[in-house]
Every structure is written in C-alpha cells, then in structure tokens.
C-alpha positions as CSV (number, residue, x, y, z in Angstrom):
1,M,12.7,-2.1,62.4
2,I,11.5,-4.4,59.7
3,V,9.5,-7.1,61.4
4,T,6.4,-8.0,59.4
5,K,6.0,-8.5,55.7
6,N,4.0,-5.3,55.6
7,D,7.0,-3.5,57.1
8,G,9.1,-5.1,54.3
9,V,6.7,-3.9,51.6
10,V,6.9,-0.3,52.9
11,A,10.7,-0.5,53.0
12,A,10.9,-2.2,49.6
13,K,8.9,0.8,48.0
14,R,11.3,3.3,49.5
15,A,14.3,1.2,48.4
16,I,12.8,1.0,44.9
17,A,12.3,4.7,44.8
18,N,15.9,5.3,46.0
19,Y,17.3,3.0,43.2
20,K,15.0,4.7,40.6
21,G,16.3,8.1,41.6
22,Q,19.9,6.8,41.0
23,I,18.8,5.4,37.7
24,S,17.4,8.8,36.7
25,G,20.7,10.5,37.5
26,L,22.8,7.9,35.6
27,R,20.4,8.1,32.6
28,E,20.8,11.9,32.6
29,E,24.6,11.4,32.6
30,R,24.3,8.8,29.7
31,L,22.4,11.5,27.6
32,A,25.1,14.0,28.4
33,L,27.7,11.5,27.3
34,D,25.8,10.8,24.1
35,K,25.7,14.5,23.4
36,D,29.4,14.9,23.9
37,Y,30.0,11.9,21.7
38,D,28.0,13.4,18.8
39,A,29.9,16.7,19.2
40,I,33.3,14.8,19.0
41,H,32.1,12.8,16.0
42,Q,31.0,16.1,14.3
43,D,34.4,17.7,15.0
44,H,36.1,14.5,13.7
45,E,34.2,14.8,10.4
46,E,34.9,18.4,10.0
47,T,38.6,17.9,10.7
48,L,38.8,15.2,8.1
49,E,37.3,17.6,5.6
50,Q,39.6,20.4,6.7
51,I,42.7,18.2,6.1
52,A,41.4,17.1,2.8
53,S,40.5,20.6,1.6
54,G,43.9,21.9,2.9
55,L,45.9,19.2,1.1
56,V,43.9,19.0,-2.2
57,R,44.3,22.6,-3.4
58,S,44.2,21.9,-7.2
59,S,43.4,19.1,-9.6
60,D,46.7,19.3,-11.5
61,R,48.4,15.9,-11.7
62,E,51.7,17.0,-10.0
63,S,49.8,18.3,-7.0
64,V,47.5,15.3,-6.7
65,S,50.5,12.9,-7.0
66,K,52.2,14.7,-4.1
67,V,49.1,14.4,-1.9
68,A,48.7,10.8,-2.8
69,E,52.3,9.9,-2.0
70,E,52.4,11.8,1.4
71,T,49.1,10.4,2.6
72,G,49.3,6.9,1.0
73,A,46.1,7.6,-0.9
74,L,47.5,6.2,-4.2
75,H,44.0,5.7,-5.6
76,L,43.7,9.4,-5.9
77,I,45.6,9.1,-9.3
78,S,43.2,6.6,-10.7
79,T,40.4,8.9,-9.4
80,L,41.8,11.8,-11.3
81,D,42.1,9.6,-14.4
82,D,38.5,8.7,-14.1
83,L,37.5,12.3,-13.7
84,E,39.5,13.4,-16.8
85,K,37.8,10.7,-18.8
86,Q,34.4,11.7,-17.4
87,K,35.2,15.3,-18.6
88,S,36.2,14.1,-22.1
89,D,33.1,11.9,-22.3
90,S,30.9,14.8,-21.1
91,I,32.3,17.1,-23.8
92,Q,31.6,14.5,-26.5
93,R,28.1,13.9,-25.1
94,I,27.4,17.6,-25.2
95,S,28.5,17.7,-28.8
96,S,26.3,14.8,-29.6
97,I,23.3,16.3,-28.0
98,E,23.8,19.6,-29.8
99,K,23.7,17.7,-33.2
100,D,20.5,15.9,-32.3
101,D,17.6,17.2,-34.6
102,E,15.1,17.0,-31.8
103,F,17.4,19.0,-29.5
104,R,18.0,21.6,-32.2
105,N,14.3,21.9,-32.8
106,R,13.5,21.8,-29.0
107,E,11.5,25.0,-29.0
108,L,9.4,24.0,-32.0
109,L,8.6,20.6,-30.4
110,T,8.2,21.3,-26.7
111,H,7.0,24.9,-26.3
112,P,4.0,24.6,-23.9
113,V,1.6,26.3,-26.3
114,T,3.0,26.1,-29.8
115,G,5.3,23.1,-29.7
116,E,4.3,20.2,-32.0
117,Y,4.7,17.6,-29.3
118,S,2.8,19.7,-26.8
119,I,-0.1,20.2,-29.3
120,Q,-0.2,16.5,-30.3
121,L,-0.2,15.5,-26.6
122,K,-3.0,17.9,-25.8
123,E,-5.1,16.5,-28.6
124,A,-4.4,13.0,-27.5
125,E,-5.3,13.7,-23.9
126,E,-8.6,15.3,-25.1
127,T,-9.4,12.2,-27.2
128,E,-8.5,10.0,-24.2
129,S,-10.8,12.0,-21.9
130,A,-13.7,11.7,-24.3
131,F,-13.4,7.9,-24.5
132,K,-13.0,7.7,-20.8
133,S,-16.2,9.5,-20.3
134,E,-18.0,7.0,-22.5
135,F,-16.2,4.1,-20.8
136,D,-17.3,5.3,-17.3
137,Q,-20.9,4.9,-18.5
138,F,-20.4,1.1,-18.0
139,D,-19.0,1.4,-14.5
140,F,-22.0,0.1,-12.5
141,K,-22.5,-3.2,-10.7
142,E,-25.2,-4.7,-12.9
143,F,-23.3,-4.4,-16.1
144,K,-20.0,-5.5,-14.7
145,W,-21.7,-8.6,-13.0
146,L,-23.4,-9.7,-16.2
147,Y,-20.3,-9.0,-18.4
148,G,-18.1,-10.9,-16.0
149,R,-20.6,-14.0,-16.2
150,D,-20.3,-13.8,-20.1
151,Y,-24.1,-13.3,-20.1
152,H,-23.9,-11.9,-23.6
153,K,-22.1,-15.1,-25.0
154,I,-24.0,-18.0,-23.4
155,N,-27.5,-19.2,-24.3
156,D,-29.7,-21.5,-22.1
157,S,-29.6,-24.2,-24.8
158,D,-25.9,-24.4,-24.4
159,R,-26.2,-25.3,-20.7
160,G,-26.4,-28.9,-19.4
161,G,-29.2,-30.3,-17.2
162,F,-27.4,-30.0,-13.9
163,Q,-26.5,-26.4,-14.7
164,K,-30.1,-25.6,-15.5
165,F,-31.1,-27.2,-12.2
166,L,-28.6,-25.1,-10.2
167,R,-29.8,-22.0,-11.9
168,A,-33.4,-22.8,-11.1
169,I,-32.8,-23.3,-7.4
170,T,-30.5,-20.2,-7.1
171,F,-32.9,-18.0,-9.1
172,S,-30.0,-17.1,-11.4
173,S,-32.3,-16.4,-14.5
174,Q,-34.4,-14.0,-12.4
175,R,-31.4,-12.1,-11.1
176,E,-29.8,-11.9,-14.5
177,K,-33.1,-10.6,-16.1
178,K,-33.4,-8.0,-13.4
179,A,-29.8,-6.9,-13.9
180,E,-30.2,-6.9,-17.7
181,E,-33.3,-4.6,-17.4
182,E,-31.2,-2.0,-15.3
183,A,-28.3,-2.2,-17.8
184,L,-30.5,-1.7,-20.9
185,K,-32.3,1.2,-19.2
186,R,-29.0,3.0,-18.2
187,L,-27.3,2.3,-21.6
188,S,-30.3,2.8,-23.8
189,E,-29.5,-0.3,-25.9
190,P,-32.0,-3.0,-27.3
191,S,-30.0,-6.0,-25.9
192,F,-27.2,-6.9,-23.5
193,A,-25.1,-8.2,-26.4
194,S,-25.2,-4.8,-28.1
195,C,-24.2,-3.3,-24.7
196,A,-21.2,-5.6,-24.5
197,E,-20.2,-5.0,-28.1
198,K,-20.4,-1.2,-27.5
199,F,-18.3,-1.6,-24.3
200,E,-15.6,-3.6,-26.0
201,K,-15.3,-1.0,-28.9
202,I,-15.0,1.8,-26.4
203,Q,-12.6,-0.1,-24.3
204,Q,-10.3,-0.7,-27.3
205,S,-10.6,2.9,-28.4
206,L,-9.7,4.1,-24.9
207,E,-6.6,1.8,-24.8
208,N,-5.5,3.1,-28.2
209,A,-5.9,6.7,-27.0
210,Q,-4.0,6.0,-23.8
211,E,-1.2,4.5,-25.9
212,D,-1.2,7.6,-28.1
213,V,-1.0,9.9,-25.0
214,Q,2.0,7.9,-23.7
215,K,3.7,8.1,-27.0
216,W,3.5,11.9,-27.2
217,K,4.5,12.2,-23.5
218,D,7.6,10.0,-24.1
219,K,8.6,12.0,-27.2
220,K,8.3,15.3,-25.3
221,E,10.0,13.9,-22.2
222,H,12.9,12.7,-24.3
223,V,13.6,16.2,-25.6
224,L,13.3,17.7,-22.1
225,Q,15.7,15.1,-20.8
226,L,18.2,16.0,-23.6
227,I,17.9,19.7,-22.5
228,E,18.4,18.8,-18.8
229,E,21.3,16.4,-19.6
230,K,23.1,19.0,-21.8
231,D,22.7,21.8,-19.1
232,R,23.8,19.5,-16.4
233,L,26.9,18.3,-18.3
234,T,27.7,21.8,-19.3
235,R,27.6,23.0,-15.7
236,W,29.8,20.2,-14.6
237,V,32.4,20.7,-17.4
238,N,32.5,24.5,-16.8
239,D,33.0,23.9,-13.0
240,Y,35.3,21.0,-13.6
241,P,38.2,22.3,-11.5
242,N,35.9,22.6,-8.4
243,E,34.1,19.4,-9.2
244,C,37.4,17.5,-9.5
245,R,38.8,19.0,-6.3
246,E,35.6,18.0,-4.4
247,A,35.7,14.5,-5.7
248,L,39.3,14.1,-4.8
249,R,38.8,15.6,-1.4
250,A,35.8,13.2,-0.7
251,Q,38.1,10.2,-1.7
252,L,40.9,11.5,0.6
253,V,38.4,11.9,3.5
254,D,37.4,8.2,3.2
255,H,41.0,7.3,3.1
256,L,42.1,9.3,6.1
257,D,39.1,8.1,8.2
258,G,40.5,4.5,8.1
259,C,44.3,5.0,7.8
260,D,47.0,4.5,10.4
261,L,47.4,8.0,11.9
262,E,50.9,7.5,13.3
263,S,52.3,6.6,9.8
264,L,50.4,9.5,8.3
265,R,51.9,11.8,11.0
266,D,55.4,10.8,9.9
267,S,54.8,11.1,6.2
268,V,52.5,14.2,5.9
269,R,53.9,17.7,5.4
270,P,54.7,19.7,8.5
271,S,51.7,22.0,8.1
272,A,49.2,19.1,8.3
273,K,50.8,17.4,11.3
274,V,48.8,19.4,13.9
275,L,45.5,18.5,12.1
276,I,46.5,14.8,12.0
277,A,47.3,15.1,15.8
278,K,43.9,16.6,16.3
279,L,42.3,13.7,14.4
280,H,44.2,11.3,16.8
281,A,43.0,13.2,19.9
282,L,39.5,13.1,18.7
283,S,39.7,9.3,18.2
284,K,41.1,9.0,21.8
285,K,38.3,11.2,23.0
286,T,35.8,8.9,21.3
287,D,37.4,5.9,23.0
288,Y,37.3,7.5,26.4
289,I,33.7,8.7,26.1
290,Q,32.7,5.2,25.0
291,D,34.4,3.7,28.0
292,L,32.4,6.1,30.2
293,Q,29.2,5.1,28.4
294,R,29.9,1.5,29.0
295,Y,30.6,2.2,32.7
296,V,27.3,4.1,33.1
297,D,25.3,1.4,31.3
298,K,26.7,-1.1,33.7
299,E,25.7,1.0,36.7
300,I,22.2,1.4,35.3
301,L,21.8,-2.3,34.7
302,D,22.9,-3.0,38.3
303,R,20.3,-0.7,39.7
304,E,17.6,-2.1,37.4
305,N,18.5,-5.6,38.6
306,R,18.2,-4.5,42.2
307,V,14.8,-2.9,41.6
308,R,13.6,-6.1,39.8
309,S,14.8,-8.3,42.6
310,I,13.2,-6.2,45.5
311,D,9.9,-5.8,43.4
312,N,9.6,-9.6,43.0
313,V,10.0,-10.2,46.7
314,Q,7.7,-7.5,47.9
315,R,5.0,-8.8,45.6
316,K,5.1,-12.1,47.4
317,W,5.0,-10.3,50.8
318,R,1.9,-8.3,49.9
319,R,-0.1,-11.6,49.6
320,K,0.3,-12.1,53.4
321,P,1.3,-8.7,54.8
322,Y,1.0,-9.5,58.5
323,G,3.3,-12.5,58.4
324,L,6.6,-12.3,60.2
325,L,9.9,-12.0,58.2
326,R,12.7,-14.3,58.6
327,G,16.1,-12.6,59.0
328,N,16.9,-8.9,59.1
329,K,16.1,-7.2,55.9
330,T,17.2,-3.7,57.0
331,R,20.6,-4.0,55.3
332,W,19.1,-5.1,52.0
333,L,16.3,-2.6,51.9
334,V,17.7,0.5,53.8
335,D,21.5,0.5,54.3
336,L,22.5,-0.8,50.9
337,P,20.3,1.5,48.8
338,E,21.7,4.5,50.8
339,M,25.3,3.2,50.3
340,K,24.6,2.9,46.6
341,R,23.1,6.4,46.5
342,F,26.1,8.0,48.1
343,G,28.4,6.0,45.8
344,T,26.3,7.0,42.7
345,E,26.4,10.6,43.5
346,K,30.1,10.5,43.9
347,R,30.8,8.6,40.8
348,L,28.5,10.8,38.8
349,R,30.6,13.8,39.8
350,W,33.7,11.9,38.7
351,S,32.1,11.0,35.4
352,R,31.0,14.6,34.8
353,T,34.6,15.7,35.6
354,M,36.2,13.2,33.2
355,R,33.6,14.0,30.5
356,S,34.3,17.7,30.8
357,N,38.1,17.4,30.8
358,I,38.1,15.0,27.9
359,G,35.5,16.8,25.6
360,G,36.8,20.3,26.5
361,Y,40.4,19.6,25.6
362,D,41.5,21.8,22.6
363,H,45.3,22.3,22.9
364,Y,46.0,20.5,19.7
365,G,49.4,22.2,19.0
366,S,50.7,20.8,22.3
367,Y,49.1,17.5,21.6
368,A,51.0,17.3,18.2
369,L,54.4,18.0,20.0
370,L,53.7,15.4,22.7
371,W,52.3,12.7,20.5
372,G,55.3,12.9,18.2
373,G,57.9,13.5,20.8
374,A,57.2,11.8,24.1
375,A,58.6,8.4,24.6
376,G,55.7,7.2,26.7
377,F,52.6,9.0,25.3
378,L,49.0,8.5,26.7
379,A,46.3,10.8,25.5
380,Y,44.3,10.5,28.8
381,D,47.3,12.0,30.7
382,V,47.6,14.8,28.1
383,F,44.0,15.6,28.6
384,A,44.3,15.4,32.3
385,M,47.4,17.6,32.5
386,S,45.6,20.5,30.7
387,A,42.3,20.1,32.7
388,H,41.0,22.9,34.8
389,E,39.6,20.3,37.2
390,R,41.7,17.5,38.5
391,M,40.7,14.0,37.1
392,P,39.2,11.4,39.6
393,Y,41.6,9.3,41.6
394,E,43.4,6.4,39.7
395,G,41.3,3.6,41.3
396,F,38.2,4.8,39.7
397,S,39.8,6.0,36.4
398,R,41.6,2.7,35.9
399,G,38.3,0.9,36.2
400,V,36.6,3.0,33.5
401,I,39.3,3.9,31.0
402,G,40.2,0.7,29.2
403,E,43.8,1.4,28.3
404,L,44.9,3.3,31.5
405,N,45.5,0.2,33.7
406,D,47.5,-1.5,31.0
407,Y,49.6,1.6,30.4
408,R,50.4,2.2,34.0
409,E,51.4,-1.4,34.5
410,T,53.5,-1.5,31.4
411,H,55.4,1.7,32.4
412,G,55.6,0.8,36.1
413,M,53.6,3.8,37.2
414,D,51.3,4.2,40.2
415,R,50.1,7.6,39.1
416,P,50.6,10.0,36.1
417,D,53.9,11.7,35.5
418,Y,53.7,14.8,33.4
419,S,57.4,15.7,33.7
420,E,58.4,14.6,30.2
421,Y,55.4,16.3,28.7
422,K,56.3,19.6,30.5
423,D,60.0,19.4,29.4
424,I,58.9,19.0,25.7
425,L,56.4,21.9,25.8
426,S,59.0,24.2,27.6
427,E,61.4,23.6,24.6
428,E,58.9,23.9,21.8
429,S,56.2,26.4,20.7
430,P,52.7,24.9,20.3
431,E,51.2,28.2,19.4
432,E,53.1,28.0,16.1
433,M,51.6,24.6,15.5
434,E,48.1,25.7,16.3
435,A,48.2,28.4,13.7
436,Y,47.8,25.7,11.1
437,L,44.4,24.8,12.6
438,E,42.9,27.8,11.0
439,M,44.5,27.4,7.6
440,E,42.2,26.7,4.6
441,E,45.3,25.5,2.5
442,L,48.2,23.6,4.0
443,P,51.4,24.7,2.4
444,E,54.1,22.3,1.5
445,E,57.5,22.6,3.2
446,G,59.1,24.5,0.3
447,E,56.2,26.9,0.2
448,M,56.5,27.6,3.9
449,D,60.1,28.7,3.4
450,L,59.0,31.0,0.5
451,E,56.2,32.5,2.6
452,D,58.8,33.2,5.4
453,E,61.2,34.9,2.8
454,A,58.4,36.9,1.3
455,A,57.4,38.1,4.9
456,D,61.0,39.1,5.6
457,A,61.3,41.0,2.3
458,M,58.1,42.8,3.0
459,A,59.3,43.8,6.4
460,E,62.6,45.2,5.0
461,D,60.6,47.2,2.4
462,E,58.5,48.7,5.1
463,D,61.6,49.6,7.2
464,G,63.2,51.2,4.2
465,A,60.2,53.3,3.4
466,A,60.0,54.4,7.0
467,E,63.7,55.6,7.0
468,E,63.1,57.5,3.7
469,D,60.2,59.4,5.4
470,G,62.5,60.2,8.4
471,E,60.5,58.1,10.8
472,D,62.0,56.7,14.0
473,I,61.8,52.9,13.6
474,S,64.0,52.0,16.5
C-alpha cells in the first residue's frame, strides 16, 4: 500500500527499474533489426551487381544495345561511346608520351644515381643545406629582435624629441646595446649593420638555392609522371574489354537501383526475372524491417517518457518523504509497469518472429512466379506462407506493417488467403527459376533454346555410344 511520499519514492524506483528493463529489451531488439537491415542491404547490393554482371557479358555494341533496350538503361550506349573515345585518346596519348624526348631519355635523366636530374637535384640540395646552416646562425632572439626593429637602419639623430623621450623612459637604448653585444659576440661581426648585411645575403642565397632545388624536383617529377601515366594508360588499354564491362556494369547497377522493378520484370530476359524478383523481395524486406524499427522506436520513446514522468514526481516527493499522498498511486507505479512489462515481452517475441520470417525468406523462384502471376500480390503474405513459425496475429501485424491494413481493406480480407499462391506454385516449377540465381551470365531467350538443344544432342551421343559398347541403357 502506497500511503506516504516515502512509500511513493520506493515504488517509483521499482517502477523506473521495471521500465528501464523493458527499454533494455527493446533496444536489444532494435540492434538486431539494424543488423538484419544491414544484411538485407548488403544482399541487395550484391544482387544488383549479380544482375549487371549477368546481363553485361561483353562490350560489343550489339550486346550492349540489347541490354540497354531490355532494361531501359539507354545511357549505356553513350557510356560505351565515351569509353571507346577514351580508348582512342589513351592510345594517342601513349604515342605522344613515347615520342617525348624526356621520356625516351628517362633512364639517363631519372636514374637515382647516374641520372642527370638526380645529380643536379642532389647538388642543389647540398647547396641548400649549406646555406641553411649559415642561415640558422641568425636564429636567436637578440638578432631577430634588433633586425625586426630596423636597428641597423635608424640612427638616433633621425628620431624626434618625443621618440627620444620614450626611449629614455623605457630604457630602449640600454636593451638594444645589450642585445647588440650578444649578436656581435655570436656572429663575430664588428657591427650590427654588417650582421644584417650578411644575413640578407645569406637569406637571398638560400632562397635561390631553394628555387633551384624545386626546379630540379619538378623536372624529375615530370618525367616520373610521364612514366606512370604511360604505364597506367597502357594497362587500361590492354585490359580494355574488362575495364569497359566493369564501367558499363557500374552504370547499370545505378540504373537498376532506381528503376521501376515491375516494368523491368516485364521487359527483361526470362533468365533475369528471378533476380529482378529477388530485388523486389529485398526492397519489401527493407520496408518491413523499417516498419519494425519505427514500431520499436515508438515503444522505447513511450517507456522513456514514463521513466521521465515518474522520476520528476518522485524527486518532489523526496523533499518531504513523510507527507501523505493524495489518491492511490498503486496503479500508476505498480500495476501499469507490470502490465507494460508483460505486453513488452509478448510484443518482443512477435517482433523477433516477424524479423526472422522476413529476413530468412529465400524462396526467390517461388517469389518470381507469384509476383508475376498472382492477381492480388502482397510480399508480406508470401513471406508468411513460407515461414517456419507462424506470423503474429493480424491486429499486431496491421499496426506495424504499413501496407498490410490498406491491402486487407482493399481486398476485403480479414486474414491472409494463400490459396491463389498455392495454386500457382502447384502448376509451376520454382526450382527451375531458382537455378538462375547461381548463374554468372544470364543467357538470352534464344541462347537458352540453343543450350537445351546442345544438352539434348549430347545426351543422344552418350546413348549411342553406350549402345555401341553393348551397355544396357534401359
């Protein structure tokens, strides 16, 4: 019984602990959903690449034109034009580099030991180092302070009366004389003017040496860049068929990722339809996992708000712990947290079931047949029909999966009806469709007929050979 504010504080702590336990379970499920989302996204990317690789089998214009027409990726033709021009330009550039005098004499110029540019660069760096050592002799505070004040340029006679007064009260002359003595001692010069003159000459010599170093570095680097460019272009031209295919495939992946999959399903060659269906299934998986993520986020926010509300009140109660409470707080602090805990555990089980059934679905041959053949198609029902564990009841599912409630109302359904799906699968062979999932190249329709004829001919040859050997082939 919660009577005093102190009783309320104790009950509030228990309620907060209860809600935080629920939050922990919900956050664990959220992490699992994130992991499944990432896995589905990765599968989606790999399927896009598989389709592109299977369709773009060569870089000849006729083949690329067929792929462009059946996928709607008409820009593949212009991409092929650009690649062919790049090949032509690369060949011309290679020829130009090979005629370059510096490239032809590259060994004489850039050899690390005997190359002319290497020798000139080494000599310039030695000269720079020598001037740098002399220049560093002037790197002490007394010299830099005097030189910065133009001490070697200004005489006392050039200063006005007020300046002389300021210098007198700030002891500038004494400080300058002391700094000058230190500078003359360290530099072994008769006057600071001669120190400054020597400094300026060395500074100019150092700058000239640095420019010389940079000049020979640039000359050598230019030749090395010509070598690297020629090698890179030669590799690209020699591997042009592969480079071209990869570039076209990358373009096709970008196109497939944003195109209308239903239109693509109707226009693409039969051997690619199951992979297009897989893409569609993966996109629906993504939608449903995101629905679950939003649901779990909403539940986490609800529990956090409850914790915040209880914590704010119990802080006030702690100021006067022995005062009596108005009203019965038992439902708020005991009954409701327990009800929420029970509901949370139940809904977490449902979420895990849905997540497992959605993420684990892999019957893409069946999916292809149903997606293209069922009058009323819903991916969620296809996933549910193949699931090892029954999906949660409709009331929960409709509140989580965004499109489920609209679909049921549109089709006048209280619950899922798998009869049409089962009829289609009983008449078709999804196993034949799923064989295309493992293909590296997706044959065109005519090629599929040729492959069947070749397989039949091979079987006949094997039967004939067996009869000649007297084997029983019945």
